[in-house]
C-alpha positions as CSV (number, residue, x, y, z in Angstrom):
1,M,51.7,114.8,93.6
2,S,50.6,114.9,97.2
3,V,47.0,115.3,97.8
4,D,45.9,117.6,100.6
5,A,43.4,115.4,102.7
6,R,41.3,118.5,103.2
7,R,40.4,118.8,99.5
8,L,37.7,117.0,97.7
9,A,39.5,115.1,94.8
10,I,37.3,115.3,91.7
11,L,39.9,115.2,88.9
12,T,42.7,112.8,88.3
13,A,46.2,114.2,87.9
14,E,45.8,113.7,84.2
15,E,42.6,115.6,84.1
16,V,44.3,118.4,86.1
17,D,47.1,118.5,83.6
18,D,44.7,118.6,80.7
19,L,42.9,121.6,82.2
20,Y,46.0,123.5,83.5
21,G,49.1,122.2,81.9
22,L,50.7,123.4,78.6
23,P,48.7,122.7,75.4
24,R,49.9,119.6,73.6
25,F,49.1,120.7,70.0
26,T,48.7,118.4,66.9
27,E,49.8,119.9,63.7
28,E,46.2,120.8,62.9
29,D,46.0,122.6,66.3
30,R,49.3,124.5,65.5
31,R,47.7,125.9,62.3
32,L,44.6,127.0,64.1
33,Y,46.1,128.5,67.3
34,F,49.2,130.0,65.8
35,D,47.4,131.6,62.8
36,L,47.8,135.3,63.4
37,S,44.8,137.8,62.8
38,A,45.7,141.1,61.3
39,A,45.8,142.7,64.8
40,E,47.9,139.8,66.3
41,R,50.3,140.1,63.4
42,T,50.7,143.8,64.0
43,L,51.6,143.1,67.5
44,V,54.1,140.5,66.7
45,D,55.7,142.6,64.0
46,A,56.1,145.3,66.6
47,A,58.1,143.3,68.8
48,R,61.7,144.6,69.3
49,T,63.4,141.3,68.7
50,V,62.6,137.9,67.0
51,S,62.8,136.1,70.4
52,V,60.3,138.4,71.9
53,A,58.0,138.0,68.6
54,V,58.3,134.2,68.9
55,H,57.4,134.2,72.6
56,L,54.4,136.5,72.0
57,T,53.2,134.3,69.2
58,L,53.6,131.2,71.5
59,Q,51.7,132.9,74.3
60,L,49.0,134.1,71.8
61,G,48.4,130.6,70.6
62,Y,48.4,129.1,74.1
63,F,45.9,131.8,75.3
64,K,43.6,131.2,72.4
65,A,43.7,127.5,73.3
66,K,43.3,127.6,77.0
67,R,42.7,131.2,78.1
68,Q,45.7,131.2,80.5
69,F,49.4,132.1,80.4
70,F,52.3,129.5,81.1
71,L,55.8,129.6,82.4
72,Y,57.7,127.0,80.4
73,G,61.2,125.6,79.6
74,R,62.7,125.6,76.0
75,E,62.3,121.7,75.7
76,A,58.6,121.9,76.7
77,V,57.7,124.1,73.8
78,L,60.3,123.3,71.2
79,V,58.0,121.7,68.7
80,D,55.6,124.7,68.9
81,V,58.6,127.2,68.6
82,R,60.0,125.3,65.5
83,Y,56.5,125.6,64.0
84,I,56.3,129.3,64.7
85,L,59.8,129.9,63.2
86,Q,58.9,128.0,60.1
87,Q,55.7,129.9,59.5
88,Y,56.8,133.4,60.6
89,F,60.6,133.6,60.8
90,P,62.0,131.0,58.5
91,V,65.7,132.4,58.7
92,Q,65.9,132.3,62.5
93,E,67.5,129.5,64.4
94,V,66.0,128.0,67.4
95,A,69.4,128.1,69.1
96,C,69.4,132.0,68.8
97,L,66.3,132.5,70.7
98,T,66.2,133.6,74.2
99,P,63.5,133.4,76.9
100,P,61.6,136.7,77.6
101,S,62.5,138.7,80.7
102,K,59.9,138.6,83.5
103,P,58.9,142.2,82.7
104,T,58.6,141.4,78.9
105,R,56.5,138.3,79.6
106,L,54.1,140.2,81.9
107,A,53.9,143.0,79.2
108,Q,53.0,140.4,76.7
109,Q,50.3,139.1,78.9
110,R,48.8,142.5,79.5
111,I,48.7,143.0,75.7
112,I,47.1,139.6,75.0
113,L,44.4,140.4,77.8
114,R,43.7,143.8,76.1
115,L,43.5,142.2,72.6
116,F,40.9,139.6,73.7
117,D,39.1,141.9,76.1
118,Y,40.0,140.1,79.2
119,H,41.2,141.3,82.6
120,V,43.0,139.8,85.6
121,C,40.8,138.4,88.2
122,D,40.8,140.8,91.2
123,N,39.3,140.7,94.6
124,V,36.0,141.9,93.5
125,D,35.9,139.3,90.9
126,R,37.1,136.5,93.3
127,A,34.3,137.4,95.8
128,E,31.6,137.4,93.1
129,L,32.9,134.0,91.9
130,E,32.9,132.7,95.5
131,R,29.2,134.0,96.0
132,K,28.2,132.2,92.7
133,V,30.0,128.9,93.4
134,Q,28.4,128.9,97.0
135,R,24.9,129.4,95.6
136,I,25.4,126.6,93.1
137,A,27.1,124.1,95.7
138,I,24.4,124.9,98.4
139,S,21.5,124.5,95.9
140,N,22.8,121.2,94.7
141,S,20.9,118.5,96.6
142,N,23.5,115.8,95.7
143,F,26.0,117.3,98.2
144,D,25.6,117.6,102.0
145,F,27.0,121.0,103.1
146,S,26.9,122.0,106.7
147,R,25.7,125.4,107.5
148,G,29.2,126.8,108.1
149,S,30.7,125.8,104.7
150,R,32.3,128.4,102.7
151,L,34.0,128.2,99.3
152,S,37.4,129.7,98.7
153,I,39.6,130.0,95.5
154,D,43.1,128.3,95.5
155,T,44.8,130.8,93.2
156,D,48.0,128.6,92.7
157,L,46.0,126.0,90.7
158,A,42.8,127.7,90.2
159,K,41.0,125.0,92.1
160,V,37.8,125.4,94.2
161,E,37.9,124.0,97.7
162,I,35.5,123.6,100.4
163,S,36.5,124.8,103.7
164,Q,34.8,124.8,107.1
165,A,34.4,128.2,108.5
166,P,31.8,130.4,110.1
167,R,29.4,132.0,107.5
168,R,30.1,135.8,106.9
169,Q,27.5,138.0,108.5
170,R,25.2,139.8,106.0
């Protein structure tokens, strides 16, 4: 992974992966995160195919663990998929599962967000987050920020970076 010289490197690659990478569950974690509440089970049971239901269960578990969504390949989630099949769809074979289409995946994400009373971070939320982070960073005496420092959100990796730019007029 190449590091952009303009960014402050606080986390190691392993720490970034721990925060933003796919969850790596133990058996105990699987029991906890893939356990479906009555509301979750109703959503899974309403899925139009077993493949859609399995991927919904997978995304539910991952969201409960990390409060984020993931794109993944079959091999990366195979152990978790096998666990879900064993628990909820014991007659289904892994080989028969298909990945969800993009519209299905996005619809599942909207359903999960509603279920847990979350919403997608919009421009208003980003601006408020930027103001809060800037206040914290400026008030922290351990850092030397110039008057023109401004914080911005890198939405690709959800990292915060410090950029040198003129302060907005108030």
